[in-house]
MIDOSE-1310 file (N, C-alpha, C; in nm, 2 decimals, decimal comma, always signed):
residues 66
midq	+39,28/+1,54/+12,12/+39,28/+1,41/+12,18/+39,15/+1,48/+12,22; +39,09/+1,63/+12,29/+38,95/+1,61/+12,24/+38,86/+1,64/+12,12; +38,92/+1,64/+12,03/+38,83/+1,63/+11,86/+38,81/+1,49/+11,89; +38,93/+1,40/+11,94/+38,87/+1,25/+11,93/+38,76/+1,19/+12,01
liar	+38,75/+1,28/+12,13/+38,66/+1,29/+12,24/+38,45/+1,29/+12,15; +38,49/+1,37/+12,03/+38,38/+1,48/+12,03/+38,32/+1,37/+11,90; +38,46/+1,29/+11,82/+38,39/+1,26/+11,70/+38,28/+1,11/+11,76; +38,42/+1,01/+11,86/+38,32/+0,93/+11,92/+38,13/+0,98/+11,96
ikmd	+38,16/+1,07/+12,01/+38,05/+1,11/+12,07/+37,89/+1,15/+11,95; +38,00/+1,18/+11,87/+37,93/+1,21/+11,75/+37,88/+1,10/+11,65; +37,97/+0,97/+11,70/+37,94/+0,82/+11,63/+37,79/+0,77/+11,69; +37,82/+0,81/+11,83/+37,65/+0,69/+11,92/+37,56/+0,86/+11,91
kene	+37,42/+0,83/+11,83/+37,36/+0,85/+11,81/+37,25/+0,91/+11,92; +37,22/+0,73/+11,94/+37,14/+0,76/+12,12/+37,20/+0,88/+12,20; +37,30/+0,85/+12,24/+37,36/+0,93/+12,36/+37,42/+1,07/+12,34; +37,39/+1,13/+12,21/+37,48/+1,24/+12,20/+37,40/+1,39/+12,22
shfq	+37,30/+1,41/+12,22/+37,21/+1,51/+12,25/+37,29/+1,56/+12,38; +37,27/+1,37/+12,44/+37,28/+1,41/+12,60/+37,48/+1,51/+12,65; +37,56/+1,44/+12,57/+37,65/+1,49/+12,57/+37,66/+1,63/+12,55; +37,63/+1,68/+12,44/+37,58/+1,79/+12,38/+37,58/+1,91/+12,46
dsfe	+37,47/+1,83/+12,59/+37,40/+1,92/+12,67/+37,52/+1,94/+12,82; +37,59/+1,84/+12,81/+37,64/+1,81/+12,92/+37,81/+1,93/+12,92; +37,90/+1,92/+12,78/+37,96/+2,00/+12,73/+37,93/+2,18/+12,74; +38,00/+2,25/+12,74/+38,02/+2,42/+12,69/+38,13/+2,44/+12,69
ekev	+38,17/+2,48/+12,54/+38,31/+2,58/+12,51/+38,31/+2,67/+12,50; +38,42/+2,72/+12,58/+38,44/+2,89/+12,67/+38,61/+2,90/+12,60; +38,62/+3,06/+12,58/+38,75/+3,08/+12,48/+38,78/+3,11/+12,66; +38,90/+3,13/+12,69/+38,93/+3,17/+12,82/+39,05/+3,31/+12,80
pskt	+39,04/+3,36/+12,84/+39,16/+3,50/+12,80/+39,29/+3,42/+12,91; +39,38/+3,47/+12,80/+39,49/+3,44/+12,92/+39,52/+3,50/+13,07; +39,57/+3,40/+13,15/+39,59/+3,46/+13,25/+39,50/+3,42/+13,36; +39,42/+3,37/+13,31/+39,24/+3,36/+13,37/+39,29/+3,23/+13,49
vllh	+39,28/+3,25/+13,59/+39,27/+3,21/+13,72/+39,12/+3,10/+13,69; +39,13/+2,95/+13,69/+39,00/+2,87/+13,68/+38,95/+2,87/+13,83; +39,10/+2,82/+13,88/+38,98/+2,81/+14,05/+39,11/+2,86/+14,14; +39,05/+2,94/+14,27/+39,10/+2,96/+14,36/+39,19/+2,89/+14,43
dgev	+39,32/+2,91/+14,54/+39,31/+2,74/+14,66/+39,20/+2,84/+14,74; +39,17/+2,66/+14,80/+39,10/+2,63/+14,88/+38,95/+2,60/+14,80; +38,93/+2,62/+14,65/+38,81/+2,62/+14,60/+38,77/+2,45/+14,53; +38,69/+2,37/+14,54/+38,66/+2,26/+14,45/+38,65/+2,30/+14,34
snyi	+38,66/+2,23/+14,23/+38,61/+2,26/+14,09/+38,45/+2,18/+14,11; +38,44/+2,21/+14,02/+38,24/+2,15/+13,94/+38,29/+2,10/+13,80; +38,38/+2,14/+13,78/+38,41/+2,13/+13,59/+38,51/+2,05/+13,61; +38,54/+1,93/+13,46/+38,61/+1,97/+13,38/+38,69/+2,00/+13,25
yfir	+38,79/+2,09/+13,25/+38,83/+2,13/+13,14/+38,93/+2,07/+13,00; +38,93/+2,06/+12,92/+38,95/+2,01/+12,84/+39,04/+2,14/+12,79; +39,14/+2,18/+12,76/+39,22/+2,27/+12,70/+39,27/+2,23/+12,51; +39,19/+2,30/+12,45/+39,13/+2,27/+12,29/+39,30/+2,37/+12,29
kgcl	+39,33/+2,41/+12,31/+39,45/+2,50/+12,24/+39,51/+2,56/+12,30; +39,62/+2,61/+12,37/+39,70/+2,73/+12,50/+39,75/+2,57/+12,58; +39,80/+2,66/+12,68/+39,86/+2,59/+12,79/+39,82/+2,59/+12,87; +39,81/+2,56/+13,03/+39,76/+2,55/+13,16/+39,88/+2,55/+13,26
rqwf	+39,89/+2,64/+13,35/+39,99/+2,66/+13,45/+39,94/+2,65/+13,59; +39,96/+2,52/+13,66/+39,94/+2,43/+13,78/+40,00/+2,56/+13,87; +40,00/+2,54/+13,99/+40,06/+2,62/+14,07/+40,02/+2,67/+14,21; +40,08/+2,58/+14,32/+40,03/+2,72/+14,41/+40,13/+2,76/+14,49
nkeg	+40,07/+2,81/+14,62/+40,17/+2,89/+14,70/+40,17/+2,88/+14,84; +40,33/+2,89/+14,88/+40,41/+2,75/+15,00/+40,46/+2,87/+15,05; +40,39/+2,93/+15,17/+40,52/+3,04/+15,21/+40,52/+3,13/+15,15; +40,40/+3,21/+15,04/+40,47/+3,35/+15,01/+40,54/+3,35/+14,84
kdii	+40,56/+3,20/+14,82/+40,69/+3,14/+14,69/+40,55/+3,07/+14,58; +40,55/+3,11/+14,52/+40,43/+3,05/+14,39/+40,58/+2,90/+14,32; +40,50/+2,81/+14,37/+40,54/+2,67/+14,33/+40,44/+2,62/+14,20; +40,50/+2,62/+14,08/+40,48/+2,53/+13,94/+40,53/+2,38/+13,98
ik	+40,38/+2,36/+13,94/+40,37/+2,23/+13,91/+40,37/+2,20/+13,72; +40,50/+2,11/+13,74/+40,55/+2,03/+13,58/+40,50/+1,92/+13,54
């Protein structure tokens, strides 16, 4: 999916540089917490490889969102 998005952006020569400045590719180590409880994200994440686990803590128990 992300590869298709990148291909579409590259086709739009007029706005390509604007989009390139808006995105940053990062490699994140396994088990990295992207957002802690109570925080509001200022970013959008696209997962190119690997997986993401969503969870929250309810009364001391991790609840995993599938």
